[in-house]
ZABA-672892 format. One line per 5 residues: their letters; for each residue x, y, z of N, C-alpha, C, O. Coordinates in steps of 0.1 Angstrom, whole numbers, plus 5000, padded with zeros to 4 digits. Atoms other than C-alpha are relative to their C-alpha. Example, Ala and Ser with C-alpha at 12.3 -4.5 7.8 and 13.67 -1.06 7.14 Angstrom:
// ZABA-672892
AS = 5009 4988 5000 5123 4955 5078 5009 5012 5000 5019 5012 5007 | 4991 4989 5000 5137 4989 5071 4992 5011 5008 4997 5022 5009
***
This chain:
// ZABA-672892
MKVTP = 4991 5007 4998 3056 6516 7851 5005 4987 4996 4996 4979 4996 | 4992 5009 5010 3081 6490 7832 4999 4991 5010 5003 4991 5022 | 5003 5015 4994 3069 6454 7838 5014 4991 4996 5018 4992 4985 | 4989 5009 4998 3099 6430 7845 5000 4992 4991 4989 4994 4985 | 5002 5011 5005 3105 6398 7823 4997 4986 5013 4993 4975 5012
TKKAL = 5004 5011 4988 3103 6382 7859 4982 4999 5006 4975 4990 5008 | 5012 4993 4998 3072 6401 7867 4994 4992 4990 4990 4980 4992 | 5011 5006 5009 3055 6391 7838 4999 4987 4999 4988 4982 5000 | 5004 5015 4997 3067 6354 7837 4991 4997 5010 4983 4988 5007 | 5005 5004 4987 3051 6353 7872 4986 5005 4999 4978 5001 5008
ESLKA = 5015 4994 5005 3017 6373 7856 4995 4984 4995 4986 4979 5001 | 5001 5012 5009 3018 6338 7828 4995 4988 5010 4985 4981 5008 | 4999 5008 4995 3022 6317 7856 4987 4996 5008 4980 4986 5007 | 5014 4998 4993 2994 6327 7882 4991 4997 4987 4992 4986 4982 | 5007 5002 5015 2971 6329 7848 4995 4988 4996 4983 4986 4992
FLPND = 5006 5018 5002 2973 6290 7842 5001 4997 5009 4996 4986 5009 | 5004 5011 4987 2974 6279 7877 4990 5016 5007 4995 5024 5015 | 5009 4993 4986 2943 6303 7893 4998 4995 5008 4996 5004 5016 | 5001 5004 4987 2939 6282 7920 5012 4993 5009 5012 4987 5020 | 4989 5005 4990 2969 6274 7933 5007 5014 5007 5016 5020 5001
ELIGT = 5000 4994 4992 2971 6296 7958 5018 5006 5006 5022 5017 5011 | 4988 4997 4993 3009 6293 7970 5009 4998 4991 5020 4997 4996 | 4992 4996 5010 3026 6295 7937 5012 5012 4999 5024 5012 4998 | 4993 4986 4998 3036 6329 7938 5003 5003 5007 5009 5014 5005 | 4995 4998 4987 3044 6330 7971 5012 4992 5000 5022 4998 5005
IIELC = 4988 5009 5002 3070 6300 7964 5008 5007 4993 5019 5011 4995 | 4985 4991 5012 3085 6317 7934 5005 5011 5007 5017 5011 5006 | 4996 4986 4999 3089 6353 7951 5007 4995 5017 5019 4998 5021 | 4989 5005 4987 3100 6337 7987 5012 4993 5000 5020 4992 5009 | 4988 5014 5000 3125 6309 7974 5008 5013 4986 5018 5007 4981
DLHPV = 4997 4991 5007 3135 6341 7949 5003 4994 4988 5014 4997 4985 | 5001 5008 5011 3132 6317 7916 5001 5014 4990 4998 5025 4993 | 5004 4993 5008 3136 6332 7883 4998 4992 4987 5004 4981 4984 | 5004 5007 5007 3124 6323 7855 5010 4994 4987 5018 5003 4984 | 4994 5002 5010 3143 6303 7824 4997 5003 4990 4987 5001 4984
GKSWR = 4998 4995 5015 3153 6318 7794 4985 5011 5001 4984 5020 5009 | 5008 4989 5005 3118 6335 7778 4990 4984 5007 4979 4982 5001 | 5010 5008 4998 3100 6304 7796 4991 5007 5015 4996 5014 5024 | 5008 4998 4983 3073 6310 7827 4993 4987 5002 4982 4987 5007 | 5002 5015 4995 3069 6270 7830 5009 5000 5009 5005 5000 5020
KWTDH = 4988 5003 4992 3105 6266 7845 5004 5014 5006 5001 5026 5003 | 4998 4991 4994 3116 6284 7867 5016 4995 5010 5017 4983 5010 | 4989 5003 4993 3154 6284 7891 5007 5009 5011 5007 5021 5010 | 4995 4994 4990 3171 6294 7918 5017 5000 4992 5020 4999 4980 | 4984 4990 5007 3213 6305 7916 5007 4982 4998 5016 4978 4990
LGNFL = 4994 5015 4997 3221 6267 7924 4997 4992 4987 5006 4984 4983 | 5002 5009 5008 3205 6251 7896 4992 4992 5005 4991 4981 4998 | 5013 5007 4998 3176 6236 7913 4989 5008 4993 4989 5020 4991 | 5012 4995 5003 3144 6243 7900 4986 4992 4993 4985 4980 4989 | 5014 5002 5003 3107 6243 7890 4995 4996 4989 5003 4999 4980
HVYSS = 4999 4999 5008 3090 6232 7866 4985 4999 4994 4987 4987 4991 | 5017 4995 5001 3048 6237 7856 5001 4991 4987 5010 4993 4978 | 5007 5009 5012 3033 6208 7831 4989 5008 4995 4984 5018 5000 | 5011 5000 5007 3009 6210 7808 4983 4998 5006 4971 5002 5004 | 5013 5008 4994 2987 6191 7830 5002 5008 5016 4999 5003 5027
KKAVS = 5003 4990 4988 2990 6221 7856 5008 4990 5014 5005 4991 5026 | 4995 5008 4986 3011 6195 7880 5013 5013 5000 5017 5018 4989 | 4989 4990 4994 3042 6222 7899 5010 4987 5009 5008 4984 5021 | 4993 5005 4989 3073 6199 7907 5014 5005 4997 5019 5009 4986 | 4986 4995 4996 3106 6206 7919 5012 4992 4996 5010 4980 4999
FSQNP = 4988 5011 4999 3140 6190 7910 5014 5003 5005 5017 5010 4995 | 4989 5000 4991 3174 6193 7929 5010 4998 4987 5009 4988 4980 | 4989 5001 5007 3204 6198 7907 5012 4999 5009 5012 5001 5021 | 4985 5002 4990 3243 6191 7918 5006 5015 4995 5009 5019 4984 | 4993 4983 5006 3256 6228 7925 5013 4999 4998 5019 5010 4997
LGNEG = 4985 4994 5002 3293 6219 7920 4998 5004 4984 4991 4998 4976 | 4999 4996 5016 3300 6241 7887 4992 5007 4998 4994 5015 4990 | 5013 4996 5006 3266 6251 7885 4996 5014 5006 4985 5019 5003 | 5011 4993 4994 3262 6279 7909 5005 5017 4995 5016 5022 4992 | 5000 4989 5010 3252 6312 7894 5008 5011 5011 5018 5009 5018
IITDV = 4998 4984 4998 3254 6350 7908 4992 4996 5016 4980 4993 5014 | 5007 4997 4990 3242 6350 7946 4995 5018 5003 5003 5027 5003 | 5005 4992 5004 3218 6377 7948 4993 5000 5017 4986 5010 5020 | 4999 4998 4984 3214 6371 7988 5010 5001 5007 5017 4991 5009 | 4990 5000 4991 3237 6386 8010 5002 4993 5010 5012 4993 5016
YFKAP = 4998 5010 4984 3230 6363 8040 4998 4988 4995 4997 4981 5005 | 4999 5014 5001 3228 6329 8021 5010 4994 5004 5010 4982 5005 | 4989 5011 4989 3261 6320 8038 4999 5005 5015 5008 5002 5023 | 4997 4993 4985 3254 6339 8071 4995 4983 5011 4988 4973 5009 | 5007 5009 4994 3253 6317 8100 4987 4998 5004 4980 5009 5004
PSKLA = 5014 4999 4995 3217 6304 8114 4999 5008 5013 4987 5010 5017 | 5003 4986 4988 3224 6330 8146 4996 5012 4991 4986 5018 4991 | 5007 4986 5011 3224 6359 8117 4990 4998 4994 4983 5008 4992 | 5019 4997 5005 3190 6346 8100 4993 5002 5004 4984 5009 5001 | 5013 4994 4987 3174 6346 8133 5001 5010 5004 4990 5012 5010
QISSW = 5002 4986 5000 3183 6380 8137 4996 5007 4994 4989 5016 4999 | 5010 4994 5011 3170 6391 8106 4984 4995 4994 4977 5000 4984 | 5012 5003 5006 3139 6371 8105 4988 5001 5010 4988 5001 5022 | 5011 5000 4990 3103 6373 8115 4992 4992 5002 4980 4995 5006 | 5013 5011 4999 3087 6340 8114 5014 4988 4991 5023 4991 4983
AFISF = 4991 5010 4997 3106 6302 8117 4986 4990 4994 4974 4992 4993 | 5010 5011 5001 3092 6269 8107 5008 4990 5005 5019 4991 5000 | 4986 5007 4990 3113 6243 8129 4994 4983 5001 4986 4979 5009 | 5002 5012 4996 3113 6205 8123 5010 4990 5009 5022 4994 5011 | 4988 5008 4993 3132 6178 8143 4995 4987 4992 4983 4986 4988
GKDQT = 5000 5006 5006 3137 6147 8125 5008 4988 5006 5013 4989 5016 | 4995 5007 4995 3150 6113 8127 5012 4995 4986 5009 5001 4976 | 4990 5006 5011 3182 6095 8102 4994 4987 4995 4983 4983 4998 | 5005 5016 5007 3178 6062 8082 5002 4990 5015 4996 4979 5015 | 4997 5007 4987 3188 6049 8117 4993 5002 5012 4994 4997 5023
NAFNT = 5011 5001 4986 3161 6059 8139 5004 5011 5011 4998 5013 5022 | 4998 4995 4990 3182 6083 8153 4991 5016 5000 4985 5021 4990 | 5007 4988 4997 3167 6116 8169 5012 5009 5000 5015 5013 5011 | 4991 4992 5000 3198 6140 8154 4999 5008 4992 5010 5013 4988 | 4999 4990 5007 3183 6164 8128 4991 5007 5002 4981 5002 5007
LYVWF = 5006 4989 4999 3169 6198 8129 4998 5011 4988 5007 5020 4987 | 4999 4991 5010 3159 6219 8100 4989 5006 5003 4979 5002 5008 | 5006 4990 4997 3148 6253 8101 4994 5009 4985 5003 5010 4977 | 4999 4994 5008 3131 6273 8074 4996 5019 5005 4986 5024 5010 | 5002 4984 4997 3134 6311 8080 4991 5013 4986 4992 5016 4974
LGRDK = 5006 4987 5008 3112 6341 8068 5008 5014 5003 5006 5019 5014 | 4993 4990 4996 3134 6371 8067 4991 5015 4998 4982 5017 4989 | 5006 4986 5002 3123 6407 8072 5001 5006 4984 4995 5017 4981 | 4999 4994 5014 3134 6413 8034 4991 4987 4993 4995 4982 4981 | 5009 5014 5007 3111 6383 8024 5002 4992 4990 4997 4988 4979
RLRFC = 4991 5015 5011 3134 6358 8015 4996 4991 5011 4993 4994 5022 | 5000 5013 4996 3131 6323 8025 5015 4993 5003 5024 4992 4994 | 4989 5003 5000 3159 6309 8040 5003 4982 5003 4992 4977 5008 | 5004 5008 4997 3168 6273 8046 5013 4991 5012 5021 4984 5006 | 4989 5010 4995 3194 6255 8071 4996 4991 5011 4985 4992 5017
SFHNG = 4997 5010 4995 3201 6226 8090 5009 4994 5008 5021 4995 5003 | 4992 5004 4991 3217 6209 8120 4996 4986 4996 4985 4982 4992 | 5001 5016 4998 3228 6167 8119 5013 5001 5008 5023 5007 5006 | 4987 5009 4994 3250 6150 8142 5007 5014 5013 5018 5013 5019 | 4992 4992 4989 3258 6181 8167 5006 5010 4992 5013 5018 4998
TWLKN = 4992 4986 5006 3270 6207 8138 4988 5006 4991 4978 4999 4988 | 5008 4994 5018 3251 6231 8109 5008 5000 4990 5020 5002 4988 | 4991 5003 5009 3257 6222 8082 4996 5014 4985 4988 5023 4984 | 5003 4982 5007 3257 6251 8053 4988 5002 4995 4980 4993 4994 | 5014 4997 5008 3230 6266 8037 4997 4994 4986 5004 4992 4976
EPPLI = 5008 5002 5017 3207 6255 8009 4991 5009 4998 4985 5015 5007 | 5011 4993 5003 3184 6273 7989 4987 4996 5005 4986 4984 5005 | 5018 5010 4993 3144 6265 8004 5001 4989 4991 5003 4977 4994 | 5003 5010 5010 3138 6250 7970 5008 4985 5000 5005 4977 4991 | 4991 5008 5003 3163 6223 7975 4987 4988 5011 4986 4976 5009
SGIDT = 5007 5010 4989 3138 6206 8003 4983 4994 4994 4975 4986 5000 | 5011 5006 5007 3108 6202 7976 4990 5008 5005 4987 5012 5016 | 5016 4989 5002 3074 6223 7964 4991 4990 5012 4982 4994 5020 | 5015 5004 4991 3056 6194 7982 5006 5001 5017 4998 5000 5027 | 4997 4994 4986 3075 6202 8014 4995 5017 5004 4989 5023 5013
LRPVL = 5002 4984 4996 3077 6240 8009 4982 5004 5003 4977 5012 5010 | 5015 4993 4998 3039 6242 8006 4991 4994 5015 4982 5001 5020 | 5004 4996 4984 3029 6231 8042 5006 5009 5005 5000 5017 5012 | 4996 4988 4993 3053 6252 8053 4999 5014 4999 4999 5024 5007 | 5010 4987 5001 3042 6279 8038 4983 5003 5004 4978 5014 5007
KNLGV = 5015 4998 4996 3004 6273 8045 4997 5005 5015 4986 5007 5020 | 5001 5001 4984 3014 6280 8081 5007 5017 5006 5007 5020 5018 | 4996 4991 5003 3028 6316 8072 4995 5011 5013 5002 5017 5020 | 5004 4993 4997 3005 6334 8089 4996 4997 5017 4986 5003 5022 | 5004 5004 4989 3005 6319 8123 5002 5016 5010 5010 5025 5007
KGYRQ = 4996 4993 4992 3002 6342 8150 5008 4989 5017 5004 4978 5021 | 4993 5010 4993 3026 6327 8181 5003 4989 4999 5015 4987 4998 | 4989 5016 5006 3033 6291 8175 4990 4991 5000 4979 4994 5006 | 5012 5014 5001 3012 6260 8167 5009 4993 4992 5014 4997 4982 | 4996 5015 5011 3025 6223 8154 4994 5003 4991 4984 5011 4989
ADILH = 5005 5004 5015 3022 6212 8120 5007 4986 4998 5013 4979 5006 | 4999 5018 5004 3027 6179 8103 5004 5003 4986 5000 5008 4976 | 4995 5000 5015 3049 6175 8079 5005 4985 5003 5008 4984 5015 | 4995 5010 4997 3059 6139 8077 5011 4991 4997 5017 4983 5003 | 4986 5000 5006 3083 6135 8054 5009 5010 4989 5003 5016 4980
IKGPV = 4994 4990 5011 3109 6155 8034 5005 4991 4990 5011 4981 4994 | 4996 5007 5010 3118 6141 8000 5014 5009 4996 5018 5019 5001 | 4988 4994 5005 3149 6146 7978 5010 5002 5006 5008 4997 5017 | 4989 5000 4995 3186 6154 7988 5001 4998 5016 5008 4990 5023 | 5000 4997 4988 3178 6163 8020 4985 4991 5011 4978 4994 5020
AMNIT = 5012 5009 4996 3152 6134 8028 5000 4999 5013 5012 4998 5017 | 5004 5006 4986 3137 6127 8065 4990 5000 5004 4982 5009 5002 | 5009 4998 4989 3115 6117 8090 4998 5005 5008 5004 5002 5018 | 5003 4993 4994 3098 6141 8104 4996 4998 5014 4987 4990 5014 | 5010 5007 4992 3086 6137 8138 4990 5009 5008 4980 5007 5015
RSWAT = 5008 4985 4992 3075 6173 8150 5005 5011 4994 5017 5014 4991 | 4998 4985 5006 3071 6207 8135 4993 5010 5008 4981 5008 5012 | 5006 4989 5004 3064 6240 8141 5003 5011 4995 5014 5013 4991 | 5001 4987 5005 3054 6274 8131 4996 5009 5011 4988 5007 5020 | 4999 4992 4987 3063 6303 8150 5004 5017 4999 5014 5020 4992
QWPPN = 4995 4986 5009 3067 6342 8146 5014 4998 5009 5018 4991 5018 | 4983 5000 4999 3101 6347 8151 5012 5014 5003 5015 5021 4993 | 4998 5007 4988 3118 6357 8178 4988 4995 5009 4979 5003 5006 | 5016 5010 4992 3088 6337 8201 5001 5012 5006 5012 5016 5009 | 5001 4992 4988 3077 6364 8223 5001 4992 5014 4992 4984 5016
FTVHE = 4993 5006 4984 3094 6354 8261 4983 4997 5009 4980 4985 5011 | 5008 4994 4997 3060 6368 8277 4987 4992 4996 4980 4988 5005 | 5014 5007 5009 3032 6350 8253 5005 4983 5000 4998 4977 5008 | 5000 5012 5006 3046 6315 8242 5018 4996 5001 5018 4984 5003 | 4991 5006 5000 3083 6309 8242 5006 4990 5010 5014 4981 5007
QDLIG = 4999 5011 4993 3086 6289 8271 4992 4985 4999 4996 4974 5003 | 5004 5013 5003 3057 6266 8259 5004 4996 4988 5002 4985 4985 | 4992 5005 5016 3074 6264 8224 5013 4994 5005 5019 4989 4996 | 4988 5006 4999 3105 6252 8241 4995 4991 5006 4999 4981 5002 | 5005 5012 4991 3086 6228 8267 4997 4993 4991 5000 4981 4994
EMNLC = 5009 5009 5003 3068 6213 8242 5013 4993 4986 5011 4982 4981 | 4987 5010 5010 3103 6203 8216 5009 4995 5011 5016 4985 5008 | 4992 5009 4988 3121 6195 8251 4997 4987 5002 5005 4979 5006 | 5010 5012 5001 3091 6168 8250 5007 4993 4991 5010 4981 4994 | 5000 5009 5012 3100 6157 8219 5019 4993 5000 5023 4982 4999
NQALA = 4986 5002 5004 3138 6161 8218 5008 5009 5011 5004 5020 5009 | 5001 4990 4997 3155 6179 8244 5017 5006 4991 5020 5017 4988 | 4986 4997 5009 3191 6180 8224 4997 5012 4993 5000 5024 4996 | 5004 4991 5008 3176 6199 8195 4996 5009 5004 5000 5019 4999 | 5007 4989 4998 3154 6220 8216 5006 5010 5003 5002 5021 5000
EVVKG = 4991 4989 4999 3185 6237 8230 5008 5004 4987 5014 5015 4988 | 4995 4996 5020 3199 6241 8192 4991 5008 5003 4995 5015 5012 | 5012 4994 5002 3165 6258 8191 5003 5010 5008 5009 5019 5002 | 4999 4991 4993 3167 6278 8220 5011 5012 4999 5010 5024 5001 | 4980 4993 5001 3210 6290 8214 4993 5013 4989 4998 5024 4990
LI = 5005 4994 5016 3191 6307 8180 4991 5015 5009 4994 5026 5004 | 5007 4993 4999 3166 6329 8201 5010 5010 5005 5007 5021 5008
***
């Protein structure tokens, strides 16, 4: 079987970072591709990129997408959250406050049944345009994806999201999707209600 340049680059990256259990998952689920012939620099279709330094530190960078959009290979990239909910098997949900300390932001990372991670956000009563998940930063993606194996649901800790979607996170949950109503949907929505009823209703509308 022919080894593609992307797969070859990923094998080189994993060999360079043998103790980083999540780097391969981040590359694959975020649909990143190597820049040129390099296996140290990876990018999505909007120019956000991940760079691995000789010190073995991986750092993500966000680029201004205006004029830089490449070919979109994800047919669901611009789909509404209600559609993303229909095609997903897992979700990571975060409630957050903005700089005024107002409880008005919801972040959702959906893992599609096609093994693609998608990121959407709700702010001040409106769903915003979807963004590539890498824009939330590798330091955010790591704790998000550590919860991929969750059965049912559980609370998870993310205190702050950096970069262009920066937000103070108050509470987060990882859950199979859709939640199993007879097992844990009522408990999950109940916990969300205790945190913020308005945002809980938005999540409930996706189920």
